[in-house]
C-alpha positions as CSV (number, residue, x, y, z in Angstrom):
1,X,-22.0,182.1,118.3
2,X,-23.4,182.6,114.8
3,X,-27.1,183.5,115.2
4,X,-28.1,182.0,111.8
5,X,-26.4,178.7,112.6
6,X,-27.9,178.6,116.1
7,X,-31.4,179.1,114.6
8,X,-30.8,176.3,112.0
9,X,-29.7,174.0,114.8
10,X,-32.7,174.9,117.0
11,X,-35.3,174.6,114.3
12,X,-34.0,171.2,113.3
13,X,-35.1,169.8,116.6
14,X,-37.6,172.2,118.1
15,X,-40.8,174.0,117.3
16,X,-43.5,175.9,119.2
17,X,-45.1,172.4,119.8
18,X,-41.9,171.0,121.3
19,X,-39.6,168.2,119.9
20,X,-39.6,167.5,116.2
21,X,-38.8,164.1,114.7
22,X,-35.0,163.7,114.4
23,X,-33.8,163.9,110.7
24,X,-32.7,160.5,109.3
25,X,-30.0,162.4,107.3
26,X,-28.5,165.8,107.9
27,X,-28.1,167.5,104.5
28,X,-28.8,170.7,102.6
29,X,-27.6,174.3,102.4
30,X,-28.7,175.2,105.9
31,X,-26.9,172.1,107.4
32,X,-23.7,172.9,105.5
33,X,-23.9,176.5,106.8
34,X,-24.4,175.5,110.4
35,X,-21.6,172.9,110.0
36,X,-19.3,175.6,108.7
37,X,-19.9,177.6,111.9
38,X,-19.1,174.7,114.1
39,X,-22.7,174.1,115.4
40,X,-23.7,171.1,113.5
41,X,-21.7,168.0,112.5
42,X,-21.6,164.9,110.3
43,X,-22.3,161.6,112.1
44,X,-19.4,160.5,114.2
45,X,-17.8,157.0,114.2
46,X,-15.4,156.5,117.0
47,X,-14.8,154.4,120.1
48,X,-14.6,154.7,123.9
49,X,-10.8,154.5,123.9
50,X,-10.4,157.3,121.4
51,X,-12.8,159.5,123.4
52,X,-10.8,158.9,126.6
53,X,-7.6,159.9,124.8
54,X,-9.2,163.1,123.4
55,X,-10.5,164.0,126.9
56,X,-7.1,163.6,128.4
57,X,-5.7,165.9,125.8
58,X,-8.4,168.5,126.5
59,X,-7.6,168.4,130.2
60,X,-4.1,169.5,129.4
61,X,-5.4,173.0,128.4
62,X,-8.8,173.4,130.1
63,X,-8.5,174.3,133.8
64,X,-11.0,174.2,136.6
65,X,-10.5,178.0,136.9
66,X,-11.7,178.4,133.3
67,X,-14.8,176.2,133.6
68,X,-15.7,177.9,136.9
69,X,-15.4,181.3,135.4
70,X,-17.5,180.2,132.4
71,X,-20.2,178.9,134.6
72,X,-20.4,182.1,136.7
73,X,-20.3,184.2,133.5
74,X,-23.4,182.3,132.3
75,X,-25.5,183.2,135.3
76,X,-26.2,186.8,134.3
77,X,-25.7,186.4,130.6
78,X,-27.9,183.3,130.2
79,X,-25.3,181.7,128.0
80,X,-26.4,178.3,129.1
81,X,-24.1,176.4,126.7
82,X,-21.2,177.4,128.9
83,X,-22.5,175.8,132.1
84,X,-22.0,172.1,131.6
85,X,-18.3,172.4,131.0
86,X,-18.1,172.4,134.8
87,X,-19.7,169.0,135.2
88,X,-17.9,167.6,132.1
89,X,-14.6,168.7,133.5
90,X,-15.4,167.4,137.0
91,X,-16.6,164.0,135.7
92,X,-13.5,163.4,133.6
93,X,-10.6,165.3,135.3
94,X,-9.4,162.3,137.4
95,X,-10.3,159.7,134.8
96,X,-7.2,157.7,134.0
97,X,-6.2,156.8,130.4
98,X,-7.8,153.4,130.0
99,X,-9.4,151.1,127.5
100,X,-13.0,149.8,127.6
101,X,-12.2,146.2,128.4
102,X,-9.3,147.0,130.8
103,X,-11.3,146.7,133.9
104,X,-14.9,145.3,133.7
105,X,-17.5,146.7,136.0
106,X,-18.7,144.2,138.7
107,X,-22.0,145.9,138.9
108,X,-22.5,148.0,135.7
109,X,-24.9,150.7,136.8
110,X,-23.6,153.1,134.0
111,X,-21.2,151.2,131.8
112,X,-19.5,147.8,131.5
113,X,-16.3,149.8,131.6
114,X,-15.1,149.7,135.2
115,X,-13.3,153.0,135.1
116,X,-16.3,154.9,133.6
117,X,-18.8,153.0,135.8
118,X,-16.9,154.0,138.9
119,X,-17.2,157.6,138.0
120,X,-20.8,157.5,137.1
121,X,-20.1,158.0,133.4
122,X,-22.2,156.3,130.8
123,X,-20.1,154.9,127.9
124,X,-20.2,152.4,125.1
125,X,-17.4,150.4,123.5
126,X,-18.1,151.8,120.0
127,X,-20.1,154.8,118.6
128,X,-21.4,154.3,115.1
129,X,-23.0,157.2,113.3
130,X,-23.3,159.0,116.6
131,X,-25.5,162.1,116.5
132,X,-23.7,165.1,117.9
133,X,-26.2,167.6,116.7
134,X,-28.9,166.7,119.2
135,X,-26.4,166.8,122.0
136,X,-25.3,170.3,120.9
137,X,-28.9,171.4,120.6
138,X,-29.6,170.3,124.2
139,X,-26.4,172.0,125.3
140,X,-27.4,175.3,123.7
141,X,-31.2,175.1,124.5
142,X,-31.0,174.1,128.2
143,X,-27.3,173.7,129.1
144,X,-27.1,170.0,128.4
145,X,-29.3,167.0,129.2
146,X,-27.1,163.8,128.9
147,X,-24.5,165.3,131.2
148,X,-22.8,162.1,132.4
149,X,-22.5,160.5,128.9
150,X,-18.8,160.1,127.8
151,X,-19.7,161.3,124.3
152,X,-21.4,164.4,125.7
153,X,-18.5,165.2,128.1
154,X,-16.0,165.0,125.1
155,X,-18.2,167.1,122.8
156,X,-18.9,169.7,125.5
157,X,-15.2,170.2,126.4
158,X,-14.2,170.1,122.7
159,X,-16.5,172.9,121.9
160,X,-15.7,174.7,125.1
161,X,-12.0,174.7,124.2
162,X,-12.8,177.0,121.3
163,X,-14.5,179.7,123.5
164,X,-13.0,183.0,124.4
165,X,-12.1,184.1,127.9
166,X,-14.9,185.0,130.3
167,X,-15.6,187.9,132.5
168,X,-17.1,187.3,135.9
169,X,-19.1,190.3,137.0
170,X,-20.3,191.5,140.4
171,X,-23.8,190.5,139.3
172,X,-22.6,186.9,138.7
173,X,-21.0,186.8,142.2
174,X,-24.2,188.1,143.7
175,X,-26.3,185.4,142.0
176,X,-23.9,182.7,143.2
177,X,-24.0,183.9,146.8
178,X,-27.8,184.1,146.7
179,X,-27.9,180.5,145.3
180,X,-25.8,179.4,148.2
181,X,-27.9,181.2,150.7
182,X,-31.0,179.6,149.3
183,X,-29.5,176.1,149.9
184,X,-28.8,177.1,153.5
185,X,-32.4,178.2,153.9
186,X,-33.8,174.8,152.8
187,X,-35.8,172.8,155.2
188,X,-34.0,169.5,156.2
189,X,-36.6,167.4,154.2
190,X,-36.7,169.6,151.1
191,X,-36.0,167.9,147.8
192,X,-34.1,169.2,144.8
193,X,-37.4,170.4,143.4
194,X,-37.9,172.6,146.4
195,X,-34.5,174.1,145.9
196,X,-35.3,174.8,142.2
197,X,-38.3,176.8,143.3
198,X,-36.1,178.8,145.8
199,X,-33.8,179.6,142.9
200,X,-36.6,180.9,140.7
201,X,-36.3,184.6,141.7
202,X,-32.5,184.4,142.0
203,X,-31.3,182.9,138.8
204,X,-32.5,184.4,135.5
205,X,-33.6,181.1,133.8
206,X,-36.4,178.7,133.0
207,X,-37.4,175.8,135.2
208,X,-35.6,173.4,132.8
209,X,-32.4,175.5,132.9
210,X,-32.5,175.5,136.7
211,X,-32.9,171.8,136.7
212,X,-29.8,171.4,134.6
213,X,-27.8,173.7,136.9
214,X,-28.7,171.5,139.8
215,X,-27.7,168.4,137.9
216,X,-24.4,170.1,136.9
217,X,-23.7,170.9,140.6
218,X,-24.6,167.3,141.5
219,X,-22.1,165.9,139.0
220,X,-19.5,168.4,140.1
221,X,-19.8,167.4,143.7
222,X,-21.3,170.6,144.9
223,X,-24.7,169.1,145.8
224,X,-24.2,165.6,147.1
225,X,-26.2,163.4,149.6
226,X,-24.4,162.9,152.9
227,X,-24.4,159.7,154.9
228,X,-27.5,160.7,156.9
229,X,-31.1,159.3,157.0
230,X,-33.2,160.4,154.1
231,X,-36.0,162.8,155.2
232,X,-37.1,164.1,151.9
233,X,-40.7,163.3,151.0
234,X,-40.1,162.3,147.4
235,X,-42.5,162.1,144.5
236,X,-41.7,165.5,143.1
237,X,-38.6,165.1,141.1
238,X,-37.2,163.7,137.8
239,X,-33.5,164.3,138.5
240,X,-30.4,162.1,138.2
241,X,-27.4,163.4,140.1
242,X,-29.5,165.1,142.7
243,X,-32.3,162.6,142.8
244,X,-31.8,161.8,146.5
245,X,-30.4,165.1,147.7
246,X,-32.3,166.7,150.6
247,X,-32.1,170.0,152.3
248,X,-30.0,169.0,155.3
249,X,-27.3,167.8,152.9
250,X,-26.7,171.5,152.1
251,X,-23.6,171.8,149.8
252,X,-20.0,170.7,149.8
253,X,-18.0,173.6,151.2
254,X,-14.8,171.9,150.0
255,X,-16.1,171.7,146.4
256,X,-17.5,175.2,146.5
257,X,-14.1,176.5,147.6
258,X,-12.3,174.4,145.0
259,X,-14.3,175.8,142.1
260,X,-15.6,179.2,143.2
261,X,-13.4,180.2,146.2
262,X,-11.9,183.1,144.3
263,X,-15.3,184.6,143.9
264,X,-16.9,184.2,147.3
């Protein structure tokens, strides 16, 4: 990743004081440079149906083995932009080729598109002047924020498709196994926030990055609530996919084997 372009992207949105106001128009020499390096983009005009087609094409070449290896590679290297390909792949891998109005959602929690809504994917019929730059900034800064948005899943996998191969080291495997052990050690009523704190000394990261990892695991089916009474005390989370997860849910052994079995 080009360091100068990465800095241009970062300083467009972030300062020592936090978020900056988003530019009304992206222009200038710096923007053109970052765009030439594939880190910033002109506004996008497209539609749901086109994004679904593009995602189906991406799934012809991006395998679950590749996204799993990239996620593990990111653990020791802190290349957080490689992590959310796991959730983007998982959310869209079984999504059929469909149109926005083909099946309407009966109860649209995420989208009026029935197919997207069923998979917990937020989507719109049309995207007019969509800002891909802020999505890519969040991807590079924390590992992604709007993980279950159709537009983000497409951008994430599109950029991921251009990455080189990834080496999974013994350190990566050790971190993964320690993360799993920490889940097993959770008290039955522990919330996702408690798990994040258990991961603090295991995973080289910031709190925000650990939050995103949990969300990624939630969307990938690794951390999912089971059909058991909720014991968690609540009041200490701001999560989405793992908002109701509790310690006695542990993790999905089937999903863990599916993605990371070759490394356990």
